[in-house]
MARKEBA-790091 format. One record per residue (C-alpha): residue in one letter; y, z, x. Coordinates in steps of 0.02 Angstrom, whole numbers, plus 50000, padded with zeros to 5 digits. Each point is the difference from the previous one (the first is absolute). Example, Ala and Ser with C-alpha at 12.3 -4.5 7.8 and 13.67 -1.06 7.14 Angstrom:
MARKEBA-790091
A497755039050615
S501724996750069
***
This chain:
MARKEBA-790091
M501364993951301
N501394991150053
N499764980550028
Q501534992050006
N499754982549945
P501454989149946
Q498324984549990
V499565008749841
V500695002349854
V499475008149806
V500624992649836
M499505011349856
V499774993149823
P499825015249878
L499514999349804
P501755004949914
I499405015149932
Q500215016150054
G498275004850073
H499794985250080
L501844998450087
N499365016950035
Q498834998450107
L500464986550098
L501715006450036
H498935014250088
L499064988950090
S501584990450054
H500725018850090
L498185000350081
I500034981950089
T501835001550061
S499565015250078
Y498844988550127
G501644991950054
I499444983449881
P501414992749884
V499795000849805
H500724991249881
Y499805006249805
A500194983949875
G500385004549826
S501254999949843
S501785010050049
I499685010849852
H498305004750043
N500435001450190
H501175011149940
Q498795011349895
A498915001050128
K501255006350144
L500605012149873
R498425008749973
L499385001350170
N499205016050026
G499365008650168
W501034987950110
D501675003750075
T501314987049930
Q500564996450161
N498394989950031
L500184988449870
T501444991050125
K498484995250078
I499104987649880
N501174982249960
F500135002849797
H500344981949915
D500365002049824
F499624982349897
E500694998249824
L498724996549863
P500224989049859
P500475008049840
Y498405006849896
D499905009749826
S499745020350061
P499225008649835
P500055017249990
P498525011350053
N498785006749845
A498965014649991
D499144998549861
L498844983750070
L498024999249971
V499954994150161
P501255011450092
F500284984850133
P501995000950035
Q499974980049944
H502125000550007
F499774993850174
Q499144983649951
P501474990149996
L500535007650190
L498294996050050
E500234983349967
A501734999350050
S499575006150163
M499224983450040
H501494991250031
L500025010950151
R498944984950087
Q501434989350064
P501165012650066
V498535010550075
S499364980050084
N501844998650043
L500005016950109
L498484994850096
Q500244984950032
Q501655008250092
L499105014250091
S498654989550053
V501004990250128
K500845015750064
Y498265008750048
N498244994150052
R499145009349844
V500565001149821
V498905013849915
V500095001949828
I499405017549880
H499934994849846
D499535010349819
I498284990749967
L500984994849848
M501284991450076
A498874985150056
Y500804988349912
V501765001650087
V499444999850182
Q498824986349980
D501264988350122
I499415008650150
K498564990250012
L501394986450048
I500605011850149
S498924996850144
N500405015550085
G499775012449834
E498695010649940
T499825011149853
Y499255014649951
N499555004849818
F500565019049943
I498875008849894
P500895013249901
T498575010549941
S498345007150062
A498974993350095
F498755005549864
T501054994549876
F500014984050074
F498315001550045
A499305004749859
D500934983449883
A499434988950146
W497855005549952
S500415000449832
S500534982950000
I498474993950075
P498424994949897
E498555011850060
K499054985350084
D501094995050089
R500685015750096
P499564998450179
F499325016850030
Q499625016349913
L501035015749971
D499475016950087
S499595013949871
N501415008750106
D501334986849938
I500645007749831
L500294987249881
E498985004849851
G500975006349839
I501524993250079
P501274995549874
A500014981549934
I501544988149998
D500035000649814
G501895005249957
C500735000450157
H500874983350001
T500964987449875
Q499144981449982
A501794993950083
M499915011850142
T498024998550014
E500384980850017
F501485000450106
A498995010150119
L498514987150002
N501444988150039
Q500385006050168
V498425004950049
K499404981949992
L501344993350132
L499215012050118
G499274992150162
F501014998850106
E500235018250056
S499585007350171
G499515015849960
W500245014349838
I500905015150028
Y499795016949901
N500905016749976
T498705011150017
S498985007850149
R497994999850051
V500085017949986
I500444997949807
D498934985749941
G499574992950170
R498254994749931
Y500854988849875
V500844991350124
Q498324996450101
L499304994449836
L501594987049995
E499524993450158
R498214997049967
L500654990549845
S500774988250133
L499044996850102
T500094979749969
T501735001350033
P499915010150174
H501854995350063
I500585011649857
K500395017150075
Y500035014249910
F501425014450042
A500095016549904
L501575006550073
G500665015049872
P500775008949959
F501404993450013
H501205009049962
P500405017350126
V498935012549977
V501045013450104
I501385002249893
K501905006450032
S500935005349806
E501614999049987
S501035015350031
G501525005249915
E501104991049871
N498874983350013
K498495012149965
H499334995749820
H500195014949901
C498024998949960
L499555003450198
K501065015350000
W499135007449849
L498444996350094
D500675010450153
V500275014649917
Q498004998849901
E498385006750097
K498734988450064
G498984988749914
S500665007349826
V500624983249924
I499494985949938
Y500814983849987
V499894990349855
S500494981850018
F499454982449928
G500674986850111
S501404987649961
T499054988549883
T499485011349873
S500835009249836
L499225011549910
T500284999949809
D500875012549904
D498355007649962
Q499315000850153
I501745006950062
E499825016049861
E497975003650063
L500345000150188
A501855010949963
N498665013249913
G498884999550138
L500815001350130
E501115016249904
R498405006349949
C498855000350178
G501285012550047
E500004989850165
K501364995150100
F500604982350015
I501104982850022
W499864989849873
V500684982550055
L500554994249791
R500724980850015
K499844982349906
E499024986950100
D501194986950108
S500544986849918
N500354985050082
N501655001350059
V500005021250035
F502054998350043
V500404990949844
D498725005549870
A500065019150029
D501235004049872
K499124989749876
K498555009750016
K499565016249883
K499825016550076
P498405006549959
Q500315018149891
L499295014950043
P499685014749868
E501625007249945
G500545017650115
Y498424993050111
D501124999950158
E500635019549963
R498295005349975
V499324995050153
K501534999250104
D499025017650111
R498534989550048
G500314980649972
I500934986850028
V500154984049907
V501034984050113
K500444986049901
D500374988150126
W499314992950182
A499345014250110
P499555002050173
Q498054998849939
L499344999650202
E501225012950052
I499505010949832
L498054997550041
A500185003850193
H500755019749948
P498995013050025
S500155006449817
V499434987849927
G498175001549963
G499484985149887
F500324984449946
M499884995249791
S500194981150041
H499514981449931
C499304993150174
G500894988950041
W499534995550168
N501885004350082
S499815017749931
C498055002050046
M500404999050185
E501485009950002
S498925012649905
I498334997650116
S501145000850166
M500995014549950
G498405009449942
V500435002449825
P498624999949869
I500214987749857
L499615003349800
A499814981549961
W500784987349832
P499814983750034
M501094990349900
H499514981450036
S499704987050160
D499245005550149
Q500225019249936
P498505002549912
K498844994450149
N501155009950100
A499805015149921
F497924998450021
L500394998250174
V500965016149996
S498955010149892
N498304992550021
V499894993850201
I501185011150114
R500155014049860
T501665006650006
G500164997649825
V499575003749815
M499824986549876
S498494995349898
L498995016849972
D499685006549822
P501135015649914
P499675015950021
G498425006249919
T498894983350016
S499885000250183
P500215011250152
G501324988850069
P501724999849986
P500924993049839
L500584981349963
V501774997250045
R499564981349924
D498424986750045
W500504982449958
E498674998849874
H501665012549912
R501324991350040
G500374993849833
E500225020849946
I501175011550010
V499775013650104
K500085015549934
S500865014750074
S498745012149993
T498954986350140
I501664999450099
E500045020349992
N498215001950046
V500084985750145
V501495007950095
K499185017049980
I498484993350075
L500904990750140
M501235015150049
A499115015749940
S498145000550025
Q498494998550128
E499634981349958
G501694997050035
K500255008050162
K498434990450053
I500924985349937
K501645005850107
N499055003650135
R498974981749995
A501874990949981
A500815010850159
K498764996350105
L499854980249974
G502035000050013
D499825008850178
D498704985650057
V501344986349938
R501435008550095
R498725001850136
S499724979349995
V501804993850018
A500195010850174
E499834993750125
G498084993250042
G499555004249829
V498964987349898
S501714992749896
G501145001850173
L498664991950084
E499824985549844
R501914997950015
D500174996350181
A498484986549976
F501084991649883
I501614999250082
A498914992850144
H499174987549917
I501644992549931
S500844999750190
R498584992750055
***
């Protein structure tokens, strides 16, 4: 579908943190494919970061998006700290506060576009409501909240915030919320207050957009729609996955060395280990993970890097590099690779040699893994990750999280559940859980479920699929 419609323009306003930047940049590509112009508004540093790390698209597609590089005022940039009791990346807090200064330049941009187009559509991260609030002053403007996590996680948080006596309906027995991780330890108090202040400003939006497919957690999109019956003008759109589901890998000199290594491995024989852009492991945990991967006997790619700082270009050289046990690279060279910089995760997960993903369960990683049919060993760290991990392991059942160690339960072993988040995960646990997924009958069942769901998700974005139809409906709605 390609509706050339110069009467409509879309403005993306992401939160300046990698997982949020990435999702709205992928969505920008999807919308430009319909012939609708897209403007991506953010700080110059974070726009550059988003473009540099984009994976899965031809970089020529970036020329179809209009980037607006605004400057932020000076702000503190404390170094990331892996030893915090609450491992939420609180060093981002000054950046988030500074990003509120984008309100005026974004408002000016919206005013400029409002005289050129019949309709200005703003899609903004829910945590950027303050920045886009001046759309209320533009008669031909409308906004859509973007929710950067699963519908399951967002519904669970919304449902738990409603006193039981005030809940508008009863949940069915199939609406799995029992045993879901509590929010304790997921955020700092400062981040909670920041988020609440953003949510308080809402009420001027025309709809909500989720980077999910109804194939994955459509039941929870429906439940969110039921919660909003008092505001029938608000529409809900599950447009995901935003990223491409058919990946064309680079070739020749441009091909990442880990992809070249994967090319010569057996199908489904490699476990990919990565904890995203906002997590650092302590030295003790790195040693346990290194030993567990060495002893498990399985092939692996491990991305070992410090979490992002506020400016990944200026601060990168200041960060202490994670240290491996002496001689580790040499000992594992025949069956393992340790990547100490940014890795092309989407291409790795799409590679046929990858058979599992040890992940923090950030929503980008979950969506990429689910859509590629790769099962997840869940190791949540903070934010929405514990609930995303619960969704993967307990609802759609394409992963492993909170099960007891061998000898106490017939199920697979624990990676780490949220109740034990303050504990170091021992090498023996890591060794066992990798073996369960990669070399057991139980692991084979999980892999089969993941492969089937991946097939279903990829079909959903094809022409006539549920996600493809929902995307068409969204474009028709904003182009009405």
